All heavy atoms as a GROMACS GRO file, in nm:
protein
  626
    1MET      N    1  11.106   7.748  18.804
    1MET     CA    2  10.972   7.708  18.829
    1MET      C    3  10.960   7.663  18.971
    1MET      O    4  11.038   7.586  19.017
    1MET     CB    5  10.935   7.592  18.730
    1MET     CG    6  10.792   7.549  18.741
    1MET     SD    7  10.743   7.420  18.622
    1MET     CE    8  10.757   7.507  18.464
    2PRO      N    9  10.858   7.714  19.042
    2PRO     CA   10  10.841   7.673  19.182
    2PRO      C   11  10.816   7.522  19.198
    2PRO      O   12  10.748   7.461  19.114
    2PRO     CB   13  10.721   7.754  19.228
    2PRO     CG   14  10.698   7.862  19.128
    2PRO     CD   15  10.763   7.811  18.997
    3LEU      N   16  10.861   7.464  19.305
    3LEU     CA   17  10.842   7.324  19.326
    3LEU      C   18  10.697   7.285  19.333
    3LEU      O   19  10.659   7.176  19.283
    3LEU     CB   20  10.913   7.284  19.457
    3LEU     CG   21  10.921   7.135  19.492
    3LEU    CD1   22  10.986   7.065  19.380
    3LEU    CD2   23  11.000   7.114  19.619
    4SER      N   24  10.616   7.364  19.389
    4SER     CA   25  10.472   7.333  19.395
    4SER      C   26  10.409   7.322  19.260
    4SER      O   27  10.325   7.236  19.234
    4SER     CB   28  10.396   7.432  19.484
    4SER     OG   29  10.410   7.566  19.423
    5LEU      N   30  10.450   7.407  19.168
    5LEU     CA   31  10.401   7.398  19.030
    5LEU      C   32  10.452   7.269  18.962
    5LEU      O   33  10.373   7.206  18.890
    5LEU     CB   34  10.444   7.525  18.946
    5LEU     CG   35  10.397   7.530  18.806
    5LEU    CD1   36  10.242   7.522  18.793
    5LEU    CD2   37  10.450   7.654  18.739
    6LEU      N   38  10.576   7.240  18.981
    6LEU     CA   39  10.631   7.120  18.922
    6LEU      C   40  10.552   6.999  18.971
    6LEU      O   41  10.524   6.903  18.902
    6LEU     CB   42  10.777   7.102  18.955
    6LEU     CG   43  10.873   7.187  18.881
    6LEU    CD1   44  11.015   7.179  18.933
    6LEU    CD2   45  10.868   7.158  18.732
    7ARG      N   46  10.526   6.992  19.101
    7ARG     CA   47  10.452   6.886  19.162
    7ARG      C   48  10.311   6.873  19.095
    7ARG      O   49  10.268   6.763  19.059
    7ARG     CB   50  10.439   6.903  19.315
    7ARG     CG   51  10.369   6.784  19.375
    7ARG     CD   52  10.367   6.799  19.529
    7ARG     NE   53  10.316   6.689  19.591
    7ARG     CZ   54  10.186   6.664  19.614
    7ARG    NH1   55  10.098   6.750  19.580
    7ARG    NH2   56  10.145   6.548  19.674
    8ARG      N   57  10.244   6.984  19.081
    8ARG     CA   58  10.109   6.979  19.023
    8ARG      C   59  10.107   6.930  18.879
    8ARG      O   60  10.030   6.854  18.838
    8ARG     CB   61  10.044   7.117  19.028
    8ARG     CG   62   9.974   7.149  19.160
    8ARG     CD   63   9.876   7.265  19.142
    8ARG     NE   64   9.932   7.377  19.079
    8ARG     CZ   65   9.985   7.485  19.137
    8ARG    NH1   66   9.989   7.490  19.268
    8ARG    NH2   67  10.034   7.586  19.065
    9VAL      N   68  10.211   6.975  18.805
    9VAL     CA   69  10.225   6.942  18.662
    9VAL      C   70  10.254   6.788  18.654
    9VAL      O   71  10.202   6.720  18.565
    9VAL     CB   72  10.328   7.023  18.592
    9VAL    CG1   73  10.358   6.973  18.460
    9VAL    CG2   74  10.288   7.168  18.587
   10GLY      N   75  10.345   6.738  18.736
   10GLY     CA   76  10.387   6.602  18.729
   10GLY      C   77  10.294   6.503  18.792
   10GLY      O   78  10.306   6.382  18.766
   11GLU      N   79  10.208   6.552  18.878
   11GLU     CA   80  10.123   6.458  18.958
   11GLU      C   81  10.036   6.366  18.870
   11GLU      O   82  10.022   6.245  18.906
   11GLU     CB   83  10.037   6.542  19.053
   11GLU     CG   84   9.960   6.454  19.148
   11GLU     CD   85   9.882   6.536  19.250
   11GLU    OE1   86   9.882   6.662  19.245
   11GLU    OE2   87   9.826   6.469  19.341
   12ARG      N   88   9.984   6.416  18.761
   12ARG     CA   89   9.897   6.330  18.679
   12ARG      C   90   9.976   6.213  18.625
   12ARG      O   91   9.922   6.102  18.617
   12ARG     CB   92   9.840   6.412  18.564
   12ARG     CG   93   9.940   6.454  18.458
   12ARG     CD   94   9.881   6.550  18.359
   12ARG     NE   95   9.888   6.682  18.420
   12ARG     CZ   96   9.862   6.788  18.362
   12ARG    NH1   97   9.818   6.790  18.237
   12ARG    NH2   98   9.870   6.905  18.425
   13TYR      N   99  10.104   6.230  18.594
   13TYR     CA  100  10.181   6.122  18.540
   13TYR      C  101  10.214   6.020  18.649
   13TYR      O  102  10.222   5.902  18.624
   13TYR     CB  103  10.308   6.174  18.471
   13TYR     CG  104  10.274   6.268  18.361
   13TYR    CD1  105  10.291   6.410  18.368
   13TYR    CD2  106  10.211   6.220  18.242
   13TYR    CE1  107  10.254   6.492  18.271
   13TYR    CE2  108  10.177   6.306  18.141
   13TYR     CZ  109  10.191   6.442  18.156
   13TYR     OH  110  10.160   6.531  18.055
   14ILE      N  111  10.242   6.072  18.765
   14ILE     CA  112  10.272   5.983  18.876
   14ILE      C  113  10.144   5.899  18.908
   14ILE      O  114  10.151   5.778  18.932
   14ILE     CB  115  10.323   6.059  18.996
   14ILE    CG1  116  10.455   6.118  18.969
   14ILE    CG2  117  10.324   5.972  19.122
   14ILE    CD1  118  10.510   6.219  19.070
   15ARG      N  119  10.030   5.966  18.907
   15ARG     CA  120   9.900   5.890  18.931
   15ARG      C  121   9.878   5.786  18.825
   15ARG      O  122   9.832   5.674  18.862
   15ARG     CB  123   9.786   5.992  18.937
   15ARG     CG  124   9.786   6.074  19.063
   15ARG     CD  125   9.653   6.146  19.078
   15ARG     NE  126   9.661   6.236  19.189
   15ARG     CZ  127   9.633   6.194  19.314
   15ARG    NH1  128   9.607   6.070  19.337
   15ARG    NH2  129   9.639   6.285  19.415
   16ILE      N  130   9.909   5.811  18.704
   16ILE     CA  131   9.896   5.709  18.601
   16ILE      C  132   9.987   5.589  18.626
   16ILE      O  133   9.944   5.477  18.624
   16ILE     CB  134   9.923   5.768  18.455
   16ILE    CG1  135   9.816   5.868  18.419
   16ILE    CG2  136   9.936   5.663  18.354
   16ILE    CD1  137   9.848   5.953  18.299
   17GLY      N  138  10.109   5.622  18.657
   17GLY     CA  139  10.209   5.516  18.683
   17GLY      C  140  10.167   5.431  18.808
   17GLY      O  141  10.162   5.309  18.806
   18PHE      N  142  10.129   5.499  18.917
   18PHE     CA  143  10.088   5.428  19.037
   18PHE      C  144   9.952   5.360  19.007
   18PHE      O  145   9.930   5.247  19.061
   18PHE     CB  146  10.073   5.519  19.156
   18PHE     CG  147  10.207   5.548  19.224
   18PHE    CD1  148  10.255   5.676  19.231
   18PHE    CD2  149  10.277   5.443  19.284
   18PHE    CE1  150  10.376   5.702  19.290
   18PHE    CE2  151  10.395   5.471  19.345
   18PHE     CZ  152  10.449   5.598  19.350
   19GLY      N  153   9.865   5.416  18.932
   19GLY     CA  154   9.733   5.358  18.899
   19GLY      C  155   9.748   5.226  18.836
   19GLY      O  156   9.668   5.132  18.859
   20LEU      N  157   9.848   5.208  18.750
   20LEU     CA  158   9.867   5.080  18.686
   20LEU      C  159   9.909   4.970  18.782
   20LEU      O  160   9.885   4.854  18.764
   20LEU     CB  161   9.973   5.090  18.578
   20LEU     CG  162   9.929   5.170  18.453
   20LEU    CD1  163  10.052   5.185  18.362
   20LEU    CD2  164   9.818   5.101  18.382
   21LEU      N  165   9.974   5.015  18.893
   21LEU     CA  166  10.026   4.918  18.993
   21LEU      C  167   9.923   4.890  19.102
   21LEU      O  168   9.939   4.790  19.175
   21LEU     CB  169  10.151   4.974  19.054
   21LEU     CG  170  10.270   4.995  18.958
   21LEU    CD1  171  10.385   5.067  19.027
   21LEU    CD2  172  10.322   4.862  18.899
   22ASP      N  173   9.824   4.978  19.117
   22ASP     CA  174   9.730   4.965  19.228
   22ASP      C  175   9.666   4.824  19.242
   22ASP      O  176   9.642   4.775  19.352
   22ASP     CB  177   9.623   5.068  19.221
   22ASP     CG  178   9.673   5.201  19.280
   22ASP    OD1  179   9.770   5.200  19.354
   22ASP    OD2  180   9.611   5.308  19.257
   23PRO      N  181   9.622   4.759  19.134
   23PRO     CA  182   9.554   4.628  19.145
   23PRO      C  183   9.647   4.519  19.206
   23PRO      O  184   9.597   4.422  19.256
   23PRO     CB  185   9.519   4.593  19.002
   23PRO     CG  186   9.518   4.717  18.928
   23PRO     CD  187   9.622   4.806  18.996
   24ASP      N  188   9.778   4.539  19.203
   24ASP     CA  189   9.869   4.439  19.258
   24ASP      C  190   9.893   4.461  19.404
   24ASP      O  191   9.946   4.565  19.447
   24ASP     CB  192  10.006   4.457  19.183
   24ASP     CG  193  10.111   4.354  19.224
   24ASP    OD1  194  10.081   4.276  19.319
   24ASP    OD2  195  10.207   4.344  19.151
   25THR      N  196   9.834   4.374  19.485
   25THR     CA  197   9.845   4.389  19.628
   25THR      C  198   9.993   4.386  19.681
   25THR      O  199  10.016   4.448  19.780
   25THR     CB  200   9.764   4.280  19.707
   25THR    OG1  201   9.820   4.148  19.663
   25THR    CG2  202   9.617   4.285  19.677
   26ARG      N  203  10.081   4.327  19.608
   26ARG     CA  204  10.225   4.329  19.648
   26ARG      C  205  10.277   4.474  19.637
   26ARG      O  206  10.366   4.514  19.713
   26ARG     CB  207  10.308   4.241  19.557
   26ARG     CG  208  10.273   4.096  19.576
   26ARG     CD  209  10.342   4.008  19.473
   26ARG     NE  210  10.298   4.057  19.343
   26ARG     CZ  211  10.343   4.011  19.228
   26ARG    NH1  212  10.439   3.930  19.220
   26ARG    NH2  213  10.295   4.061  19.113
   27GLU      N  214  10.217   4.555  19.545
   27GLU     CA  215  10.265   4.692  19.535
   27GLU      C  216  10.231   4.775  19.662
   27GLU      O  217  10.306   4.861  19.701
   27GLU     CB  218  10.201   4.758  19.410
   27GLU     CG  219  10.228   4.903  19.392
   27GLU     CD  220  10.379   4.934  19.378
   27GLU    OE1  221  10.462   4.846  19.353
   27GLU    OE2  222  10.414   5.054  19.388
   28HIS      N  223  10.120   4.744  19.723
   28HIS     CA  224  10.078   4.816  19.845
   28HIS      C  225  10.186   4.784  19.956
   28HIS      O  226  10.227   4.871  20.033
   28HIS     CB  227   9.939   4.776  19.889
   28HIS     CG  228   9.836   4.815  19.785
   28HIS    ND1  229   9.767   4.935  19.795
   28HIS    CD2  230   9.793   4.746  19.676
   28HIS    CE1  231   9.686   4.939  19.687
   28HIS    NE2  232   9.702   4.830  19.623
   29ASP      N  233  10.225   4.660  19.964
   29ASP     CA  234  10.326   4.624  20.062
   29ASP      C  235  10.460   4.685  20.029
   29ASP      O  236  10.531   4.741  20.117
   29ASP     CB  237  10.348   4.467  20.065
   29ASP     CG  238  10.227   4.397  20.120
   29ASP    OD1  239  10.145   4.458  20.194
   29ASP    OD2  240  10.211   4.278  20.085
   30ARG      N  241  10.494   4.694  19.898
   30ARG     CA  242  10.617   4.760  19.856
   30ARG      C  243  10.620   4.906  19.898
   30ARG      O  244  10.718   4.959  19.946
   30ARG     CB  245  10.641   4.744  19.711
   30ARG     CG  246  10.781   4.792  19.662
   30ARG     CD  247  10.782   4.833  19.521
   30ARG     NE  248  10.696   4.943  19.491
   30ARG     CZ  249  10.726   5.080  19.520
   30ARG    NH1  250  10.840   5.108  19.581
   30ARG    NH2  251  10.644   5.171  19.488
   31ARG      N  252  10.508   4.974  19.872
   31ARG     CA  253  10.499   5.118  19.906
   31ARG      C  254  10.515   5.139  20.060
   31ARG      O  255  10.584   5.227  20.099
   31ARG     CB  256  10.366   5.169  19.859
   31ARG     CG  257  10.351   5.186  19.710
   31ARG     CD  258  10.226   5.241  19.676
   31ARG     NE  259  10.192   5.216  19.537
   31ARG     CZ  260  10.071   5.235  19.477
   31ARG    NH1  261   9.975   5.285  19.551
   31ARG    NH2  262  10.054   5.210  19.355
   32ARG      N  263  10.445   5.053  20.135
   32ARG     CA  264  10.449   5.066  20.278
   32ARG      C  265  10.592   5.046  20.327
   32ARG      O  266  10.645   5.128  20.409
   32ARG     CB  267  10.360   4.965  20.343
   32ARG     CG  268  10.338   4.979  20.492
   32ARG     CD  269  10.232   4.882  20.552
   32ARG     NE  270  10.109   4.880  20.476
   32ARG     CZ  271  10.065   4.789  20.394
   32ARG    NH1  272  10.143   4.676  20.370
   32ARG    NH2  273   9.952   4.788  20.331
   33GLU      N  274  10.658   4.948  20.275
   33GLU     CA  275  10.802   4.920  20.312
   33GLU      C  276  10.892   5.035  20.268
   33GLU      O  277  10.984   5.077  20.341
   33GLU     CB  278  10.850   4.788  20.255
   33GLU     CG  279  10.782   4.668  20.313
   33GLU     CD  280  10.813   4.540  20.237
   33GLU    OE1  281  10.904   4.538  20.150
   33GLU    OE2  282  10.744   4.440  20.267
   34ALA      N  283  10.870   5.088  20.148
   34ALA     CA  284  10.955   5.193  20.097
   34ALA      C  285  10.943   5.320  20.181
   34ALA      O  286  11.043   5.385  20.216
   34ALA     CB  287  10.919   5.225  19.951
   35HIS      N  288  10.820   5.349  20.228
   35HIS     CA  289  10.798   5.464  20.311
   35HIS      C  290  10.856   5.438  20.446
   35HIS      O  291  10.903   5.539  20.517
   35HIS     CB  292  10.656   5.507  20.312
   35HIS     CG  293  10.614   5.566  20.182
   35HIS    ND1  294  10.506   5.517  20.106
   35HIS    CD2  295  10.667   5.665  20.099
   35HIS    CE1  296  10.495   5.586  19.996
   35HIS    NE2  297  10.590   5.673  19.989
   36GLN      N  298  10.850   5.320  20.499
   36GLN     CA  299  10.902   5.292  20.629
   36GLN      C  300  11.052   5.306  20.628
   36GLN      O  301  11.111   5.355  20.724
   36GLN     CB  302  10.864   5.147  20.676
   36GLN     CG  303  10.908   5.120  20.822
   36GLN     CD  304  10.838   5.216  20.916
   36GLN    OE1  305  10.715   5.230  20.922
   36GLN    NE2  306  10.918   5.282  21.001
   37ILE      N  307  11.118   5.269  20.516
   37ILE     CA  308  11.262   5.288  20.505
   37ILE      C  309  11.297   5.433  20.512
   37ILE      O  310  11.389   5.472  20.583
   37ILE     CB  311  11.316   5.225  20.378
   37ILE    CG1  312  11.308   5.072  20.385
   37ILE    CG2  313  11.458   5.272  20.342
   37ILE    CD1  314  11.332   4.997  20.255
   38LEU      N  315  11.220   5.517  20.442
   38LEU     CA  316  11.245   5.662  20.452
   38LEU      C  317  11.228   5.712  20.591
   38LEU      O  318  11.312   5.794  20.638
   38LEU     CB  319  11.137   5.736  20.360
   38LEU     CG  320  11.167   5.733  20.208
   38LEU    CD1  321  11.050   5.800  20.139
   38LEU    CD2  322  11.297   5.803  20.177
   39VAL      N  323  11.122   5.673  20.661
   39VAL     CA  324  11.105   5.722  20.797
   39VAL      C  325  11.221   5.673  20.889
   39VAL      O  326  11.273   5.758  20.965
   39VAL     CB  327  10.970   5.670  20.852
   39VAL    CG1  328  10.956   5.694  20.999
   39VAL    CG2  329  10.851   5.735  20.781
   40ASP      N  330  11.258   5.552  20.872
   40ASP     CA  331  11.370   5.502  20.955
   40ASP      C  332  11.501   5.574  20.927
   40ASP      O  333  11.570   5.609  21.021
   40ASP     CB  334  11.392   5.348  20.926
   40ASP     CG  335  11.278   5.260  20.978
   40ASP    OD1  336  11.189   5.312  21.052
   40ASP    OD2  337  11.264   5.146  20.928
   41ASP      N  338  11.528   5.602  20.801
   41ASP     CA  339  11.651   5.678  20.766
   41ASP      C  340  11.645   5.818  20.816
   41ASP      O  341  11.742   5.875  20.865
   41ASP     CB  342  11.673   5.670  20.623
   41ASP     CG  343  11.727   5.534  20.574
   41ASP    OD1  344  11.767   5.451  20.666
   41ASP    OD2  345  11.728   5.506  20.451
   42PHE      N  346  11.524   5.882  20.806
   42PHE     CA  347  11.516   6.014  20.858
   42PHE      C  348  11.531   6.024  21.009
   42PHE      O  349  11.591   6.119  21.066
   42PHE     CB  350  11.380   6.078  20.816
   42PHE     CG  351  11.386   6.147  20.682
   42PHE    CD1  352  11.390   6.073  20.562
   42PHE    CD2  353  11.392   6.281  20.670
   42PHE    CE1  354  11.393   6.131  20.438
   42PHE    CE2  355  11.396   6.347  20.545
   42PHE     CZ  356  11.400   6.269  20.430
   43ARG      N  357  11.484   5.924  21.080
   43ARG     CA  358  11.494   5.923  21.227
   43ARG      C  359  11.638   5.905  21.276
   43ARG      O  360  11.668   5.932  21.385
   43ARG     CB  361  11.407   5.808  21.284
   43ARG     CG  362  11.254   5.842  21.275
   43ARG     CD  363  11.177   5.738  21.343
   43ARG     NE  364  11.038   5.779  21.352
   43ARG     CZ  365  10.936   5.697  21.353
   43ARG    NH1  366  10.949   5.568  21.354
   43ARG    NH2  367  10.813   5.744  21.359
   44LYS      N  368  11.723   5.856  21.190
   44LYS     CA  369  11.864   5.843  21.224
   44LYS      C  370  11.935   5.978  21.234
   44LYS      O  371  12.046   5.984  21.274
   44LYS     CB  372  11.937   5.751  21.130
   44LYS     CG  373  11.885   5.604  21.138
   44LYS     CD  374  11.947   5.512  21.034
   44LYS     CE  375  11.887   5.376  21.046
   44LYS     NZ  376  11.915   5.292  20.934
   45ALA      N  377  11.869   6.081  21.190
   45ALA     CA  378  11.917   6.217  21.197
   45ALA      C  379  12.054   6.236  21.128
   45ALA      O  380  12.134   6.312  21.167
   45ALA     CB  381  11.925   6.266  21.339
   46ASP      N  382  12.073   6.157  21.018
   46ASP     CA  383  12.192   6.171  20.939
   46ASP      C  384  12.150   6.232  20.808
   46ASP      O  385  12.090   6.166  20.721
   46ASP     CB  386  12.256   6.036  20.918
   46ASP     CG  387  12.378   6.033  20.827
   46ASP    OD1  388  12.404   6.138  20.752
   46ASP    OD2  389  12.452   5.938  20.834
   47PRO      N  390  12.185   6.362  20.783
   47PRO     CA  391  12.138   6.431  20.665
   47PRO      C  392  12.176   6.362  20.533
   47PRO      O  393  12.101   6.354  20.440
   47PRO     CB  394  12.198   6.567  20.671
   47PRO     CG  395  12.234   6.587  20.816
   47PRO     CD  396  12.259   6.452  20.870
   48ASP      N  397  12.300   6.309  20.534
   48ASP     CA  398  12.349   6.241  20.409
   48ASP      C  399  12.268   6.114  20.378
   48ASP      O  400  12.234   6.082  20.271
   48ASP     CB  401  12.498   6.211  20.418
   48ASP     CG  402  12.584   6.337  20.418
   48ASP    OD1  403  12.540   6.436  20.359
   48ASP    OD2  404  12.689   6.326  20.484
   49LEU      N  405  12.247   6.036  20.486
   49LEU     CA  406  12.164   5.912  20.470
   49LEU      C  407  12.022   5.944  20.433
   49LEU      O  408  11.966   5.878  20.339
   49LEU     CB  409  12.167   5.842  20.603
   49LEU     CG  410  12.086   5.706  20.610
   49LEU    CD1  411  12.146   5.605  20.512
   49LEU    CD2  412  12.081   5.656  20.751
   50ALA      N  413  11.965   6.044  20.495
   50ALA     CA  414  11.825   6.085  20.461
   50ALA      C  415  11.820   6.130  20.315
   50ALA      O  416  11.722   6.097  20.238
   50ALA     CB  417  11.780   6.191  20.554
   51ALA      N  418  11.912   6.210  20.274
   51ALA     CA  419  11.915   6.263  20.133
   51ALA      C  420  11.934   6.150  20.035
   51ALA      O  421  11.861   6.146  19.935
   51ALA     CB  422  12.028   6.366  20.115
   52ALA      N  423  12.021   6.057  20.062
   52ALA     CA  424  12.035   5.944  19.976
   52ALA      C  425  11.914   5.853  19.965
   52ALA      O  426  11.874   5.815  19.855
   52ALA     CB  427  12.156   5.856  20.018
   53ALA      N  428  11.848   5.836  20.079
   53ALA     CA  429  11.722   5.757  20.081
   53ALA      C  430  11.619   5.824  20.000
   53ALA      O  431  11.546   5.752  19.924
   53ALA     CB  432  11.675   5.734  20.225
   54LEU      N  433  11.606   5.952  20.014
   54LEU     CA  434  11.505   6.030  19.941
   54LEU      C  435  11.534   6.030  19.792
   54LEU      O  436  11.447   6.008  19.705
   54LEU     CB  437  11.492   6.168  19.997
   54LEU     CG  438  11.377   6.250  19.931
   54LEU    CD1  439  11.243   6.185  19.958
   54LEU    CD2  440  11.378   6.391  20.003
   55ASP      N  441  11.658   6.050  19.757
   55ASP     CA  442  11.702   6.043  19.615
   55ASP      C  443  11.666   5.910  19.555
   55ASP      O  444  11.612   5.909  19.444
   55ASP     CB  445  11.849   6.072  19.603
   55ASP     CG  446  11.885   6.221  19.620
   55ASP    OD1  447  11.794   6.299  19.619
   55ASP    OD2  448  12.003   6.243  19.638
   56GLU      N  449  11.697   5.803  19.620
   56GLU     CA  450  11.665   5.669  19.570
   56GLU      C  451  11.517   5.650  19.553
   56GLU      O  452  11.466   5.591  19.454
   56GLU     CB  453  11.721   5.561  19.666
   56GLU     CG  454  11.704   5.419  19.617
   56GLU     CD  455  11.771   5.317  19.708
   56GLU    OE1  456  11.873   5.349  19.772
   56GLU    OE2  457  11.718   5.209  19.714
   57HIS      N  458  11.436   5.697  19.648
   57HIS     CA  459  11.293   5.682  19.650
   57HIS      C  460  11.235   5.759  19.536
   57HIS      O  461  11.154   5.708  19.455
   57HIS     CB  462  11.237   5.733  19.778
   57HIS     CG  463  11.086   5.720  19.791
   57HIS    ND1  464  11.026   5.598  19.812
   57HIS    CD2  465  10.988   5.814  19.786
   57HIS    CE1  466  10.894   5.621  19.820
   57HIS    NE2  467  10.871   5.751  19.798
   58LEU      N  468  11.280   5.878  19.515
   58LEU     CA  469  11.230   5.959  19.404
   58LEU      C  470  11.277   5.910  19.264
   58LEU      O  471  11.196   5.918  19.169
   58LEU     CB  472  11.277   6.107  19.418
   58LEU     CG  473  11.214   6.178  19.546
   58LEU    CD1  474  11.272   6.321  19.557
   58LEU    CD2  475  11.061   6.180  19.538
   59ALA      N  476  11.395   5.853  19.260
   59ALA     CA  477  11.443   5.795  19.136
   59ALA      C  478  11.351   5.682  19.092
   59ALA      O  479  11.312   5.668  18.974
   59ALA     CB  480  11.583   5.747  19.147
   60HIS      N  481  11.312   5.598  19.189
   60HIS     CA  482  11.224   5.488  19.162
   60HIS      C  483  11.085   5.541  19.115
   60HIS      O  484  11.030   5.498  19.020
   60HIS     CB  485  11.200   5.397  19.282
   60HIS     CG  486  11.096   5.291  19.259
   60HIS    ND1  487  11.122   5.177  19.184
   60HIS    CD2  488  10.967   5.288  19.295
   60HIS    CE1  489  11.012   5.107  19.185
   60HIS    NE2  490  10.921   5.170  19.247
   61ASN      N  491  11.034   5.643  19.183
   61ASN     CA  492  10.906   5.700  19.145
   61ASN      C  493  10.912   5.764  19.008
   61ASN      O  494  10.812   5.769  18.940
   61ASN     CB  495  10.860   5.807  19.248
   61ASN     CG  496  10.815   5.747  19.373
   61ASN    OD1  497  10.800   5.621  19.383
   61ASN    ND2  498  10.788   5.824  19.474
   62ASN      N  499  11.030   5.815  18.968
   62ASN     CA  500  11.048   5.873  18.840
   62ASN      C  501  11.032   5.776  18.725
   62ASN      O  502  10.992   5.812  18.618
   62ASN     CB  503  11.181   5.943  18.834
   62ASN     CG  504  11.198   6.025  18.707
   62ASN    OD1  505  11.107   6.106  18.672
   62ASN    ND2  506  11.311   6.011  18.637
   63GLU      N  507  11.058   5.648  18.755
   63GLU     CA  508  11.048   5.544  18.656
   63GLU      C  509  10.904   5.507  18.626
   63GLU      O  510  10.871   5.459  18.521
   63GLU     CB  511  11.126   5.419  18.700
   63GLU     CG  512  11.272   5.440  18.704
   63GLU     CD  513  11.330   5.482  18.571
   63GLU    OE1  514  11.293   5.425  18.472
   63GLU    OE2  515  11.416   5.575  18.572
   64LEU      N  516  10.816   5.530  18.724
   64LEU     CA  517  10.676   5.488  18.705
   64LEU      C  518  10.602   5.548  18.586
   64LEU      O  519  10.534   5.481  18.511
   64LEU     CB  520  10.595   5.517  18.836
   64LEU     CG  521  10.637   5.433  18.954
   64LEU    CD1  522  10.566   5.479  19.077
   64LEU    CD2  523  10.612   5.285  18.926
   65PRO      N  524  10.610   5.681  18.564
   65PRO     CA  525  10.548   5.737  18.446
   65PRO      C  526  10.600   5.681  18.315
   65PRO      O  527  10.530   5.662  18.223
   65PRO     CB  528  10.572   5.889  18.452
   65PRO     CG  529  10.611   5.913  18.592
   65PRO     CD  530  10.670   5.789  18.649
   66HIS      N  531  10.732   5.655  18.315
   66HIS     CA  532  10.795   5.594  18.189
   66HIS      C  533  10.735   5.451  18.166
   66HIS      O  534  10.703   5.418  18.051
   66HIS     CB  535  10.942   5.597  18.201
   66HIS     CG  536  11.005   5.727  18.219
   66HIS    ND1  537  10.995   5.827  18.119
   66HIS    CD2  538  11.062   5.791  18.329
   66HIS    CE1  539  11.061   5.933  18.164
   66HIS    NE2  540  11.098   5.912  18.289
   67ALA      N  541  10.723   5.374  18.276
   67ALA     CA  542  10.669   5.241  18.255
   67ALA      C  543  10.520   5.252  18.217
   67ALA      O  544  10.480   5.171  18.131
   67ALA     CB  545  10.681   5.166  18.395
   68ALA      N  546  10.446   5.342  18.274
   68ALA     CA  547  10.306   5.360  18.232
   68ALA      C  548  10.295   5.402  18.084
   68ALA      O  549  10.210   5.345  18.013
   68ALA     CB  550  10.239   5.465  18.319
   69ARG      N  551  10.382   5.489  18.041
   69ARG     CA  552  10.382   5.532  17.899
   69ARG      C  553  10.410   5.416  17.811
   69ARG      O  554  10.346   5.398  17.709
   69ARG     CB  555  10.485   5.643  17.885
   69ARG     CG  556  10.481   5.699  17.746
   69ARG     CD  557  10.571   5.825  17.745
   69ARG     NE  558  10.578   5.872  17.604
   69ARG     CZ  559  10.684   5.854  17.526
   69ARG    NH1  560  10.791   5.789  17.567
   69ARG    NH2  561  10.687   5.907  17.406
   70ALA      N  562  10.505   5.332  17.848
   70ALA     CA  563  10.543   5.216  17.764
   70ALA      C  564  10.425   5.119  17.760
   70ALA      O  565  10.389   5.062  17.658
   70ALA     CB  566  10.665   5.149  17.824
   71HIS      N  567  10.358   5.104  17.876
   71HIS     CA  568  10.236   5.013  17.886
   71HIS      C  569  10.128   5.061  17.788
   71HIS      O  570  10.072   4.982  17.719
   71HIS     CB  571  10.185   5.012  18.026
   71HIS     CG  572  10.057   4.940  18.043
   71HIS    ND1  573  10.045   4.801  18.048
   71HIS    CD2  574   9.929   4.991  18.058
   71HIS    CE1  575   9.920   4.768  18.063
   71HIS    NE2  576   9.851   4.877  18.062
   72TRP      N  577  10.102   5.191  17.792
   72TRP     CA  578   9.995   5.245  17.704
   72TRP      C  579  10.032   5.239  17.554
   72TRP      O  580   9.946   5.222  17.470
   72TRP     CB  581   9.961   5.392  17.743
   72TRP     CG  582   9.884   5.391  17.875
   72TRP    CD1  583   9.934   5.434  17.993
   72TRP    CD2  584   9.753   5.346  17.904
   72TRP    NE1  585   9.846   5.419  18.094
   72TRP    CE2  586   9.734   5.361  18.040
   72TRP    CE3  587   9.654   5.288  17.825
   72TRP    CZ2  588   9.612   5.324  18.099
   72TRP    CZ3  589   9.535   5.248  17.885
   72TRP    CH2  590   9.519   5.274  18.020
   73LYS      N  591  10.162   5.249  17.524
   73LYS     CA  592  10.204   5.238  17.385
   73LYS      C  593  10.188   5.093  17.334
   73LYS      O  594  10.165   5.076  17.214
   73LYS     CB  595  10.351   5.280  17.372
   73LYS     CG  596  10.374   5.431  17.378
   73LYS     CD  597  10.522   5.461  17.368
   73LYS     CE  598  10.539   5.548  17.252
   73LYS     NZ  599  10.680   5.586  17.236
   74GLU      N  600  10.198   5.000  17.426
   74GLU     CA  601  10.191   4.855  17.387
   74GLU      C  602  10.045   4.808  17.365
   74GLU      O  603  10.022   4.710  17.298
   74GLU     CB  604  10.257   4.772  17.489
   74GLU     CG  605  10.406   4.786  17.500
   74GLU     CD  606  10.463   4.711  17.614
   74GLU    OE1  607  10.392   4.645  17.688
   74GLU    OE2  608  10.585   4.731  17.636
   75ARG      N  609   9.953   4.882  17.415
   75ARG     CA  610   9.810   4.841  17.407
   75ARG      C  611   9.763   4.855  17.263
   75ARG      O  612   9.802   4.947  17.190
   75ARG     CB  613   9.727   4.930  17.494
   75ARG     CG  614   9.752   4.905  17.643
   75ARG     CD  615   9.665   4.982  17.723
   75ARG     NE  616   9.528   4.938  17.712
   75ARG     CZ  617   9.426   4.981  17.779
   75ARG    NH1  618   9.440   5.078  17.868
   75ARG    NH2  619   9.304   4.931  17.771
   76PRO      N  620   9.680   4.760  17.216
   76PRO     CA  621   9.631   4.768  17.075
   76PRO      C  622   9.534   4.879  17.057
   76PRO      O  623   9.474   4.936  17.139
   76PRO     CB  624   9.556   4.633  17.061
   76PRO     CG  625   9.550   4.569  17.194
   76PRO     CD  626   9.633   4.643  17.290
   0.00000   0.00000   0.00000
């Protein structure tokens, strides 16, 4: 499956996960810091470091839809 198709299919779940966090202003700071770490690591021009930083970032993002799903299951 092409990556662009996977992104389109998964985007709705990512939006749900991030949407639950949007009201928390601390989340905006966390996102800004997380992306700055990615930029800083990429600027070091170390492919292994950049790959590890991206893997860690994506792993965290992967947890968001699961947390959102759990949240919706808990609602009355």
